[in-house]
PDB file as gemmi writes it, atoms N, CA and C in Angstrom:
CRYST1    1.000    1.000    1.000  90.00  90.00  90.00 P 1                      
ATOM      1  N   MET A   1      85.892  88.853  86.972  1.00  0.00           N  
ATOM      2  CA  MET A   1      86.608  90.091  87.293  1.00  0.00           C  
ATOM      3  C   MET A   1      85.882  90.947  88.270  1.00  0.00           C  
ATOM      4  N   ILE A   2      84.531  90.839  88.404  1.00  0.00           N  
ATOM      5  CA  ILE A   2      83.787  91.721  89.203  1.00  0.00           C  
ATOM      6  C   ILE A   2      84.196  91.495  90.664  1.00  0.00           C  
ATOM      7  N   PRO A   3      84.201  90.313  91.217  1.00  0.00           N  
ATOM      8  CA  PRO A   3      84.822  90.142  92.539  1.00  0.00           C  
ATOM      9  C   PRO A   3      86.157  90.614  92.843  1.00  0.00           C  
ATOM     10  N   PHE A   4      87.032  90.549  91.782  1.00  0.00           N  
ATOM     11  CA  PHE A   4      88.341  90.965  91.857  1.00  0.00           C  
ATOM     12  C   PHE A   4      88.388  92.527  91.887  1.00  0.00           C  
ATOM     13  N   CYS A   5      87.622  93.173  91.090  1.00  0.00           N  
ATOM     14  CA  CYS A   5      87.552  94.600  91.027  1.00  0.00           C  
ATOM     15  C   CYS A   5      87.033  95.053  92.405  1.00  0.00           C  
ATOM     16  N   TYR A   6      86.161  94.397  93.074  1.00  0.00           N  
ATOM     17  CA  TYR A   6      85.547  94.832  94.289  1.00  0.00           C  
ATOM     18  C   TYR A   6      86.600  94.669  95.424  1.00  0.00           C  
ATOM     19  N   VAL A   7      87.379  93.549  95.337  1.00  0.00           N  
ATOM     20  CA  VAL A   7      88.564  93.568  96.444  1.00  0.00           C  
ATOM     21  C   VAL A   7      89.566  94.542  96.260  1.00  0.00           C  
ATOM     22  N   VAL A   8      89.857  94.923  94.982  1.00  0.00           N  
ATOM     23  CA  VAL A   8      90.951  95.978  94.737  1.00  0.00           C  
ATOM     24  C   VAL A   8      90.355  97.388  95.203  1.00  0.00           C  
ATOM     25  N   PHE A   9      89.094  97.558  94.820  1.00  0.00           N  
ATOM     26  CA  PHE A   9      88.432  98.896  95.249  1.00  0.00           C  
ATOM     27  C   PHE A   9      88.369  98.900  96.752  1.00  0.00           C  
ATOM     28  N   THR A  10      87.970  97.825  97.444  1.00  0.00           N  
ATOM     29  CA  THR A  10      87.864  97.830  98.899  1.00  0.00           C  
ATOM     30  C   THR A  10      89.280  98.170  99.481  1.00  0.00           C  
ATOM     31  N   LEU A  11      90.326  97.518  98.956  1.00  0.00           N  
ATOM     32  CA  LEU A  11      91.736  97.755  99.397  1.00  0.00           C  
ATOM     33  C   LEU A  11      92.093  99.284  99.235  1.00  0.00           C  
ATOM     34  N   ALA A  12      91.771  99.790  98.066  1.00  0.00           N  
ATOM     35  CA  ALA A  12      92.093 101.256  97.935  1.00  0.00           C  
ATOM     36  C   ALA A  12      91.432 102.087  98.879  1.00  0.00           C  
ATOM     37  N   VAL A  13      90.140 101.850  99.024  1.00  0.00           N  
ATOM     38  CA  VAL A  13      89.268 102.802  99.952  1.00  0.00           C  
ATOM     39  C   VAL A  13      89.735 102.473 101.416  1.00  0.00           C  
ATOM     40  N   GLY A  14      89.956 101.299 101.806  1.00  0.00           N  
ATOM     41  CA  GLY A  14      90.391 100.970 103.143  1.00  0.00           C  
ATOM     42  C   GLY A  14      91.735 101.500 103.503  1.00  0.00           C  
ATOM     43  N   LEU A  15      92.644 101.454 102.621  1.00  0.00           N  
ATOM     44  CA  LEU A  15      93.934 101.928 102.803  1.00  0.00           C  
ATOM     45  C   LEU A  15      94.046 103.437 102.893  1.00  0.00           C  
ATOM     46  N   ALA A  16      93.091 104.134 102.133  1.00  0.00           N  
ATOM     47  CA  ALA A  16      93.061 105.548 102.210  1.00  0.00           C  
ATOM     48  C   ALA A  16      92.644 105.998 103.531  1.00  0.00           C  
ATOM     49  N   GLU A  17      91.869 105.289 104.315  1.00  0.00           N  
ATOM     50  CA  GLU A  17      91.543 105.665 105.736  1.00  0.00           C  
ATOM     51  C   GLU A  17      92.718 105.531 106.515  1.00  0.00           C  
ATOM     52  N   ALA A  18      93.533 104.476 106.332  1.00  0.00           N  
ATOM     53  CA  ALA A  18      94.654 104.253 107.165  1.00  0.00           C  
ATOM     54  C   ALA A  18      95.762 105.337 106.891  1.00  0.00           C  
ATOM     55  N   THR A  19      95.740 105.833 105.654  1.00  0.00           N  
ATOM     56  CA  THR A  19      96.681 106.894 105.255  1.00  0.00           C  
ATOM     57  C   THR A  19      96.431 108.119 106.055  1.00  0.00           C  
ATOM     58  N   SER A  20      95.126 108.457 106.217  1.00  0.00           N  
ATOM     59  CA  SER A  20      94.764 109.719 106.740  1.00  0.00           C  
ATOM     60  C   SER A  20      95.028 109.704 108.239  1.00  0.00           C  
ATOM     61  N   LYS A  21      95.241 108.581 108.839  1.00  0.00           N  
ATOM     62  CA  LYS A  21      95.413 108.407 110.379  1.00  0.00           C  
ATOM     63  C   LYS A  21      96.989 108.337 110.693  1.00  0.00           C  
ATOM     64  N   GLN A  22      97.821 108.648 109.777  1.00  0.00           N  
ATOM     65  CA  GLN A  22      99.310 108.568 110.110  1.00  0.00           C  
ATOM     66  C   GLN A  22      99.730 109.784 110.921  1.00  0.00           C  
ATOM     67  N   PRO A  23     100.737 109.519 111.837  1.00  0.00           N  
ATOM     68  CA  PRO A  23     101.055 110.675 112.738  1.00  0.00           C  
ATOM     69  C   PRO A  23     102.062 111.738 112.113  1.00  0.00           C  
ATOM     70  N   SER A  24     102.438 111.575 110.994  1.00  0.00           N  
ATOM     71  CA  SER A  24     103.366 112.640 110.379  1.00  0.00           C  
ATOM     72  C   SER A  24     103.074 112.658 108.886  1.00  0.00           C  
ATOM     73  N   PRO A  25     103.411 113.751 108.197  1.00  0.00           N  
ATOM     74  CA  PRO A  25     103.244 113.776 106.759  1.00  0.00           C  
ATOM     75  C   PRO A  25     104.183 112.741 106.051  1.00  0.00           C  
ATOM     76  N   ALA A  26     105.398 112.449 106.591  1.00  0.00           N  
ATOM     77  CA  ALA A  26     106.304 111.457 105.886  1.00  0.00           C  
ATOM     78  C   ALA A  26     105.635 110.137 106.042  1.00  0.00           C  
ATOM     79  N   ALA A  27     105.106 109.769 107.269  1.00  0.00           N  
ATOM     80  CA  ALA A  27     104.421 108.370 107.412  1.00  0.00           C  
ATOM     81  C   ALA A  27     103.152 108.301 106.456  1.00  0.00           C  
ATOM     82  N   ALA A  28     102.536 109.496 106.320  1.00  0.00           N  
ATOM     83  CA  ALA A  28     101.265 109.410 105.505  1.00  0.00           C  
ATOM     84  C   ALA A  28     101.710 109.249 103.994  1.00  0.00           C  
ATOM     85  N   SER A  29     102.876 109.918 103.616  1.00  0.00           N  
ATOM     86  CA  SER A  29     103.332 109.780 102.287  1.00  0.00           C  
ATOM     87  C   SER A  29     103.730 108.250 101.988  1.00  0.00           C  
ATOM     88  N   LEU A  30     104.390 107.692 102.938  1.00  0.00           N  
ATOM     89  CA  LEU A  30     104.852 106.389 102.845  1.00  0.00           C  
ATOM     90  C   LEU A  30     103.673 105.348 102.758  1.00  0.00           C  
ATOM     91  N   ALA A  31     102.595 105.564 103.607  1.00  0.00           N  
ATOM     92  CA  ALA A  31     101.416 104.836 103.598  1.00  0.00           C  
ATOM     93  C   ALA A  31     100.719 104.988 102.285  1.00  0.00           C  
ATOM     94  N   SER A  32     100.701 106.189 101.722  1.00  0.00           N  
ATOM     95  CA  SER A  32     100.124 106.402 100.406  1.00  0.00           C  
ATOM     96  C   SER A  32     100.725 105.608  99.368  1.00  0.00           C  
ATOM     97  N   ALA A  33     102.087 105.608  99.359  1.00  0.00           N  
ATOM     98  CA  ALA A  33     102.938 104.880  98.461  1.00  0.00           C  
ATOM     99  C   ALA A  33     102.490 103.433  98.557  1.00  0.00           C  
ATOM    100  N   ALA A  34     102.455 102.848  99.836  1.00  0.00           N  
ATOM    101  CA  ALA A  34     102.104 101.507  99.994  1.00  0.00           C  
ATOM    102  C   ALA A  34     100.619 101.194  99.377  1.00  0.00           C  
ATOM    103  N   ARG A  35      99.800 102.105  99.626  1.00  0.00           N  
ATOM    104  CA  ARG A  35      98.404 101.954  99.044  1.00  0.00           C  
ATOM    105  C   ARG A  35      98.449 101.734  97.549  1.00  0.00           C  
ATOM    106  N   TYR A  36      99.112 102.667  96.840  1.00  0.00           N  
ATOM    107  CA  TYR A  36      99.226 102.663  95.441  1.00  0.00           C  
ATOM    108  C   TYR A  36     100.070 101.401  94.943  1.00  0.00           C  
ATOM    109  N   LEU A  37     100.927 101.066  95.730  1.00  0.00           N  
ATOM    110  CA  LEU A  37     101.746  99.789  95.282  1.00  0.00           C  
ATOM    111  C   LEU A  37     100.874  98.537  95.398  1.00  0.00           C  
ATOM    112  N   THR A  38     100.032  98.540  96.458  1.00  0.00           N  
ATOM    113  CA  THR A  38      99.157  97.338  96.690  1.00  0.00           C  
ATOM    114  C   THR A  38      98.204  97.218  95.545  1.00  0.00           C  
ATOM    115  N   VAL A  39      97.584  98.381  95.145  1.00  0.00           N  
ATOM    116  CA  VAL A  39      96.593  98.376  94.049  1.00  0.00           C  
ATOM    117  C   VAL A  39      97.314  97.970  92.794  1.00  0.00           C  
ATOM    118  N   LEU A  40      98.472  98.559  92.550  1.00  0.00           N  
ATOM    119  CA  LEU A  40      99.304  98.299  91.322  1.00  0.00           C  
ATOM    120  C   LEU A  40      99.648  96.780  91.256  1.00  0.00           C  
ATOM    121  N   SER A  41     100.152  96.143  92.350  1.00  0.00           N  
ATOM    122  CA  SER A  41     100.595  94.864  92.328  1.00  0.00           C  
ATOM    123  C   SER A  41      99.444  93.862  92.180  1.00  0.00           C  
ATOM    124  N   TRP A  42      98.303  94.209  92.806  1.00  0.00           N  
ATOM    125  CA  TRP A  42      97.098  93.438  92.555  1.00  0.00           C  
ATOM    126  C   TRP A  42      96.638  93.475  91.185  1.00  0.00           C  
ATOM    127  N   CYS A  43      96.710  94.590  90.439  1.00  0.00           N  
ATOM    128  CA  CYS A  43      96.188  94.755  89.176  1.00  0.00           C  
ATOM    129  C   CYS A  43      97.116  94.057  88.100  1.00  0.00           C  
ATOM    130  N   THR A  44      98.365  93.766  88.399  1.00  0.00           N  
ATOM    131  CA  THR A  44      99.265  93.038  87.458  1.00  0.00           C  
ATOM    132  C   THR A  44      98.853  91.569  87.228  1.00  0.00           C  
ATOM    133  N   TYR A  45      98.314  90.980  88.282  1.00  0.00           N  
ATOM    134  CA  TYR A  45      97.909  89.611  88.205  1.00  0.00           C  
ATOM    135  C   TYR A  45      96.872  89.179  87.167  1.00  0.00           C  
ATOM    136  N   PRO A  46      95.739  89.989  86.873  1.00  0.00           N  
ATOM    137  CA  PRO A  46      94.999  89.608  85.768  1.00  0.00           C  
ATOM    138  C   PRO A  46      95.632  89.637  84.426  1.00  0.00           C  
ATOM    139  N   PHE A  47      96.448  90.671  84.289  1.00  0.00           N  
ATOM    140  CA  PHE A  47      97.104  90.864  82.927  1.00  0.00           C  
ATOM    141  C   PHE A  47      98.023  89.759  82.640  1.00  0.00           C  
ATOM    142  N   VAL A  48      98.773  89.186  83.770  1.00  0.00           N  
ATOM    143  CA  VAL A  48      99.735  88.133  83.628  1.00  0.00           C  
ATOM    144  C   VAL A  48      98.881  86.836  83.271  1.00  0.00           C  
ATOM    145  N   TYR A  49      97.742  86.657  83.876  1.00  0.00           N  
ATOM    146  CA  TYR A  49      96.906  85.536  83.665  1.00  0.00           C  
ATOM    147  C   TYR A  49      96.461  85.501  82.221  1.00  0.00           C  
ATOM    148  N   MET A  50      96.167  86.599  81.639  1.00  0.00           N  
ATOM    149  CA  MET A  50      95.787  86.655  80.255  1.00  0.00           C  
ATOM    150  C   MET A  50      96.823  86.400  79.165  1.00  0.00           C  
ATOM    151  N   VAL A  51      98.012  86.278  79.551  1.00  0.00           N  
ATOM    152  CA  VAL A  51      99.018  86.100  78.605  1.00  0.00           C  
ATOM    153  C   VAL A  51      98.771  84.972  77.508  1.00  0.00           C  
ATOM    154  N   LYS A  52      98.221  83.880  78.119  1.00  0.00           N  
ATOM    155  CA  LYS A  52      97.931  82.736  77.229  1.00  0.00           C  
ATOM    156  C   LYS A  52      96.674  82.907  76.378  1.00  0.00           C  
ATOM    157  N   SER A  53      95.978  84.030  76.662  1.00  0.00           N  
ATOM    158  CA  SER A  53      94.806  84.373  75.945  1.00  0.00           C  
ATOM    159  C   SER A  53      95.009  85.194  74.771  1.00  0.00           C  
ATOM    160  N   VAL A  54      96.267  85.761  74.600  1.00  0.00           N  
ATOM    161  CA  VAL A  54      96.444  86.678  73.564  1.00  0.00           C  
ATOM    162  C   VAL A  54      97.222  86.145  72.342  1.00  0.00           C  
ATOM    163  N   GLY A  55      97.221  84.879  72.320  1.00  0.00           N  
ATOM    164  CA  GLY A  55      97.861  84.160  71.167  1.00  0.00           C  
ATOM    165  C   GLY A  55      99.206  83.534  71.482  1.00  0.00           C  
ATOM    166  N   LEU A  56      99.772  83.715  72.684  1.00  0.00           N  
ATOM    167  CA  LEU A  56     101.018  83.108  72.891  1.00  0.00           C  
ATOM    168  C   LEU A  56     100.720  81.744  73.443  1.00  0.00           C  
ATOM    169  N   ALA A  57     101.567  80.736  73.135  1.00  0.00           N  
ATOM    170  CA  ALA A  57     101.333  79.372  73.485  1.00  0.00           C  
ATOM    171  C   ALA A  57     102.804  78.738  73.752  1.00  0.00           C  
ATOM    172  N   GLY A  58     102.741  77.561  74.416  1.00  0.00           N  
ATOM    173  CA  GLY A  58     103.898  76.780  74.665  1.00  0.00           C  
ATOM    174  C   GLY A  58     104.919  77.295  75.654  1.00  0.00           C  
ATOM    175  N   PRO A  59     106.067  77.096  75.418  1.00  0.00           N  
ATOM    176  CA  PRO A  59     107.119  77.513  76.462  1.00  0.00           C  
ATOM    177  C   PRO A  59     107.283  78.988  76.570  1.00  0.00           C  
ATOM    178  N   ALA A  60     107.122  79.740  75.455  1.00  0.00           N  
ATOM    179  CA  ALA A  60     107.143  81.167  75.508  1.00  0.00           C  
ATOM    180  C   ALA A  60     106.122  81.774  76.403  1.00  0.00           C  
ATOM    181  N   ALA A  61     104.884  81.271  76.216  1.00  0.00           N  
ATOM    182  CA  ALA A  61     103.693  81.736  77.042  1.00  0.00           C  
ATOM    183  C   ALA A  61     104.056  81.489  78.557  1.00  0.00           C  
ATOM    184  N   THR A  62     104.527  80.255  78.767  1.00  0.00           N  
ATOM    185  CA  THR A  62     104.794  79.866  80.228  1.00  0.00           C  
ATOM    186  C   THR A  62     105.861  80.795  80.851  1.00  0.00           C  
ATOM    187  N   MET A  63     106.917  81.066  79.978  1.00  0.00           N  
ATOM    188  CA  MET A  63     108.025  81.945  80.389  1.00  0.00           C  
ATOM    189  C   MET A  63     107.537  83.339  80.776  1.00  0.00           C  
ATOM    190  N   TYR A  64     106.610  83.871  79.816  1.00  0.00           N  
ATOM    191  CA  TYR A  64     106.183  85.325  80.025  1.00  0.00           C  
ATOM    192  C   TYR A  64     105.305  85.283  81.357  1.00  0.00           C  
ATOM    193  N   GLU A  65     104.496  84.238  81.486  1.00  0.00           N  
ATOM    194  CA  GLU A  65     103.731  84.066  82.664  1.00  0.00           C  
ATOM    195  C   GLU A  65     104.401  84.026  83.942  1.00  0.00           C  
ATOM    196  N   GLN A  66     105.524  83.241  83.904  1.00  0.00           N  
ATOM    197  CA  GLN A  66     106.355  83.143  85.163  1.00  0.00           C  
ATOM    198  C   GLN A  66     107.043  84.425  85.435  1.00  0.00           C  
ATOM    199  N   VAL A  67     107.608  84.979  84.481  1.00  0.00           N  
ATOM    200  CA  VAL A  67     108.325  86.319  84.662  1.00  0.00           C  
ATOM    201  C   VAL A  67     107.424  87.331  85.147  1.00  0.00           C  
ATOM    202  N   GLY A  68     106.136  87.382  84.607  1.00  0.00           N  
ATOM    203  CA  GLY A  68     105.151  88.330  85.044  1.00  0.00           C  
ATOM    204  C   GLY A  68     104.742  88.141  86.598  1.00  0.00           C  
ATOM    205  N   TYR A  69     104.570  86.785  86.808  1.00  0.00           N  
ATOM    206  CA  TYR A  69     104.196  86.549  88.274  1.00  0.00           C  
ATOM    207  C   TYR A  69     105.249  86.817  89.244  1.00  0.00           C  
ATOM    208  N   SER A  70     106.576  86.594  88.794  1.00  0.00           N  
ATOM    209  CA  SER A  70     107.775  86.845  89.579  1.00  0.00           C  
ATOM    210  C   SER A  70     107.863  88.353  89.836  1.00  0.00           C  
ATOM    211  N   LEU A  71     107.594  89.110  88.834  1.00  0.00           N  
ATOM    212  CA  LEU A  71     107.793  90.653  89.010  1.00  0.00           C  
ATOM    213  C   LEU A  71     106.640  91.172  89.918  1.00  0.00           C  
ATOM    214  N   ALA A  72     105.396  90.659  89.748  1.00  0.00           N  
ATOM    215  CA  ALA A  72     104.293  90.942  90.489  1.00  0.00           C  
ATOM    216  C   ALA A  72     104.506  90.642  92.014  1.00  0.00           C  
ATOM    217  N   ASP A  73     105.094  89.466  92.188  1.00  0.00           N  
ATOM    218  CA  ASP A  73     105.538  88.881  93.599  1.00  0.00           C  
ATOM    219  C   ASP A  73     106.511  89.833  94.253  1.00  0.00           C  
ATOM    220  N   VAL A  74     107.434  90.255  93.488  1.00  0.00           N  
ATOM    221  CA  VAL A  74     108.467  91.044  94.034  1.00  0.00           C  
ATOM    222  C   VAL A  74     107.874  92.458  94.442  1.00  0.00           C  
ATOM    223  N   LEU A  75     107.075  92.946  93.655  1.00  0.00           N  
ATOM    224  CA  LEU A  75     106.276  94.186  93.986  1.00  0.00           C  
ATOM    225  C   LEU A  75     105.447  93.970  95.153  1.00  0.00           C  
ATOM    226  N   ALA A  76     104.660  93.000  95.285  1.00  0.00           N  
ATOM    227  CA  ALA A  76     103.777  92.718  96.226  1.00  0.00           C  
ATOM    228  C   ALA A  76     104.385  92.335  97.525  1.00  0.00           C  
ATOM    229  N   LYS A  77     105.577  91.752  97.564  1.00  0.00           N  
ATOM    230  CA  LYS A  77     106.076  91.245  98.793  1.00  0.00           C  
ATOM    231  C   LYS A  77     107.352  92.022  99.230  1.00  0.00           C  
ATOM    232  N   ALA A  78     108.345  92.028  98.470  1.00  0.00           N  
ATOM    233  CA  ALA A  78     109.689  92.586  98.789  1.00  0.00           C  
ATOM    234  C   ALA A  78     109.648  94.244  98.894  1.00  0.00           C  
ATOM    235  N   VAL A  79     109.062  94.876  97.903  1.00  0.00           N  
ATOM    236  CA  VAL A  79     108.979  96.337  97.933  1.00  0.00           C  
ATOM    237  C   VAL A  79     107.968  96.667  98.987  1.00  0.00           C  
ATOM    238  N   PHE A  80     106.873  96.017  99.044  1.00  0.00           N  
ATOM    239  CA  PHE A  80     105.896  96.283 100.185  1.00  0.00           C  
ATOM    240  C   PHE A  80     106.510  96.199 101.472  1.00  0.00           C  
ATOM    241  N   GLY A  81     107.245  95.052 101.694  1.00  0.00           N  
ATOM    242  CA  GLY A  81     107.974  94.816 103.036  1.00  0.00           C  
ATOM    243  C   GLY A  81     108.842  96.077 103.383  1.00  0.00           C  
ATOM    244  N   VAL A  82     109.681  96.526 102.394  1.00  0.00           N  
ATOM    245  CA  VAL A  82     110.549  97.648 102.521  1.00  0.00           C  
ATOM    246  C   VAL A  82     109.707  98.984 102.964  1.00  0.00           C  
ATOM    247  N   LEU A  83     108.544  99.120 102.284  1.00  0.00           N  
ATOM    248  CA  LEU A  83     107.697 100.275 102.722  1.00  0.00           C  
ATOM    249  C   LEU A  83     107.117 100.036 104.106  1.00  0.00           C  
ATOM    250  N   ILE A  84     106.710  98.927 104.438  1.00  0.00           N  
ATOM    251  CA  ILE A  84     106.259  98.718 105.802  1.00  0.00           C  
ATOM    252  C   ILE A  84     107.310  99.001 106.838  1.00  0.00           C  
ATOM    253  N   TRP A  85     108.557  98.541 106.494  1.00  0.00           N  
ATOM    254  CA  TRP A  85     109.686  98.846 107.437  1.00  0.00           C  
ATOM    255  C   TRP A  85     109.832 100.364 107.617  1.00  0.00           C  
ATOM    256  N   ALA A  86     109.767 101.111 106.350  1.00  0.00           N  
ATOM    257  CA  ALA A  86     110.004 102.540 106.545  1.00  0.00           C  
ATOM    258  C   ALA A  86     108.841 103.325 107.057  1.00  0.00           C  
ATOM    259  N   ILE A  87     107.630 102.804 107.081  1.00  0.00           N  
ATOM    260  CA  ILE A  87     106.521 103.384 107.823  1.00  0.00           C  
ATOM    261  C   ILE A  87     106.779 103.091 109.381  1.00  0.00           C  
ATOM    262  N   ALA A  88     107.154 101.960 109.682  1.00  0.00           N  
ATOM    263  CA  ALA A  88     107.362 101.653 111.052  1.00  0.00           C  
ATOM    264  C   ALA A  88     108.580 102.423 111.686  1.00  0.00           C  
ATOM    265  N   ALA A  89     109.567 102.659 110.888  1.00  0.00           N  
ATOM    266  CA  ALA A  89     110.665 103.450 111.273  1.00  0.00           C  
ATOM    267  C   ALA A  89     110.284 104.937 111.489  1.00  0.00           C  
ATOM    268  N   GLU A  90     109.448 105.380 110.590  1.00  0.00           N  
ATOM    269  CA  GLU A  90     108.985 106.850 110.715  1.00  0.00           C  
ATOM    270  C   GLU A  90     108.075 107.011 111.904  1.00  0.00           C  
ATOM    271  N   LYS A  91     107.225 105.943 112.132  1.00  0.00           N  
ATOM    272  CA  LYS A  91     106.386 106.112 113.360  1.00  0.00           C  
ATOM    273  C   LYS A  91     107.080 105.988 114.632  1.00  0.00           C  
ATOM    274  N   SER A  92     108.174 105.162 114.612  1.00  0.00           N  
ATOM    275  CA  SER A  92     109.008 104.988 115.847  1.00  0.00           C  
ATOM    276  C   SER A  92     109.791 106.417 116.095  1.00  0.00           C  
ATOM    277  N   ALA A  93     110.241 106.991 114.984  1.00  0.00           N  
ATOM    278  CA  ALA A  93     110.894 108.309 115.255  1.00  0.00           C  
ATOM    279  C   ALA A  93     110.033 109.335 115.732  1.00  0.00           C  
ATOM    280  N   VAL A  94     108.776 109.325 115.278  1.00  0.00           N  
ATOM    281  CA  VAL A  94     107.740 110.311 115.856  1.00  0.00           C  
ATOM    282  C   VAL A  94     107.513 109.979 117.274  1.00  0.00           C  
ATOM    283  N   GLU A  95     107.228 108.809 117.488  1.00  0.00           N  
ATOM    284  CA  GLU A  95     106.907 108.443 118.927  1.00  0.00           C  
ATOM    285  C   GLU A  95     108.171 108.734 119.942  1.00  0.00           C  
ATOM    286  N   GLU A  96     109.364 108.428 119.431  1.00  0.00           N  
ATOM    287  CA  GLU A  96     110.535 108.809 120.312  1.00  0.00           C  
ATOM    288  C   GLU A  96     110.723 110.278 120.429  1.00  0.00           C  
ATOM    289  N   SER A  97     110.267 111.122 119.516  1.00  0.00           N  
ATOM    290  CA  SER A  97     110.344 112.500 119.599  1.00  0.00           C  
ATOM    291  C   SER A  97     109.333 113.146 120.589  1.00  0.00           C  
ATOM    292  N   GLY A  98     108.379 112.251 121.028  1.00  0.00           N  
ATOM    293  CA  GLY A  98     107.378 112.727 121.901  1.00  0.00           C  
ATOM    294  C   GLY A  98     106.233 113.411 121.312  1.00  0.00           C  
ATOM    295  N   LYS A  99     106.109 113.496 120.070  1.00  0.00           N  
ATOM    296  CA  LYS A  99     105.042 114.075 119.300  1.00  0.00           C  
ATOM    297  C   LYS A  99     103.703 113.405 119.415  1.00  0.00           C  
ATOM    298  N   LEU A 100     103.691 112.098 119.829  1.00  0.00           N  
ATOM    299  CA  LEU A 100     102.477 111.383 119.971  1.00  0.00           C  
ATOM    300  C   LEU A 100     101.922 111.493 121.301  1.00  0.00           C  
ATOM    301  N   LEU A 101     102.636 112.099 122.275  1.00  0.00           N  
ATOM    302  CA  LEU A 101     102.114 112.231 123.657  1.00  0.00           C  
ATOM    303  C   LEU A 101     101.077 113.363 123.749  1.00  0.00           C  
ATOM    304  N   PRO A 102     100.121 113.096 124.551  1.00  0.00           N  
ATOM    305  CA  PRO A 102      99.030 114.085 124.659  1.00  0.00           C  
ATOM    306  C   PRO A 102      99.538 115.383 125.317  1.00  0.00           C  
ATOM    307  N   ASN A 103      99.028 116.491 125.158  1.00  0.00           N  
ATOM    308  CA  ASN A 103      99.462 117.862 125.624  1.00  0.00           C  
ATOM    309  C   ASN A 103      99.071 118.044 127.010  1.00  0.00           C  
TER     310      ASN A 103                                                      
END                                                                             
């Protein structure tokens, strides 16, 4: 778990820097949501992995494991993809309004 924790910490810190560089408060808010979603989705995987370690066995354990991984994947991919689209749309709107041009 130590390497995993290091990766999650590095993601959280690295994405904090990206959040601070956004061109608008709305983009920064969306980037922050993406940051927290990334950390949350990464943290679900160890808990799902431990399903078979808490006394569950057989088909029920496999079902809970598959449902857990599926939910984690939806968070990590589909929801994150929508957030990336929203961030890109916000940045495009800022760029089109001319606020990114130097004075």
